[in-house]
C-alpha positions, 0 to 999 in steps of 0.5 A: 547186885552191886549196883543196887547196894550202891544205889541204896547207900547213896539214896538212904540218907535222903529217904531217911530225911524225908521220912523224919521231916514227914513224921515231924510235920504230921505230929508223930514225932515231937521234939518239943519245939512246936512248929519249929521242929521242922527247922531241924530237917533243913540241915539234914536235907542239905546234908543228904543232898550234898552226900548224894551228889558227892557220893554219885560223883565218887561212884562215877569216878570209880572209888570204892564203897567205903572210901566214897561213903567216908569222903562224901560224909566229910564233904557234906558235913563240911558244907553244912558247917560252912553254911551254918557259920555263914548264916550265923555271921550274916545274922550277926552282922545284920543285927 
């Protein structure tokens, strides 16, 4: 039972991100940007993959559920922020 709970916590952000991307691509969810709406799913996908990897590593090391979720969330958010600032910096220097 504990394995199933931890597995669902680890995989649920990725599943919801894939569901969100599918809804946007099929047109069931419209964010007002036309075909550019799918670009919202890219940072979510990066975040959910980083969360999954970090959470599994913390789970493997034997951390508690709450601590694993908190640390994985902070690490994933930091990764997305650093990537976003890096991309903006590259675009700013390029143009």
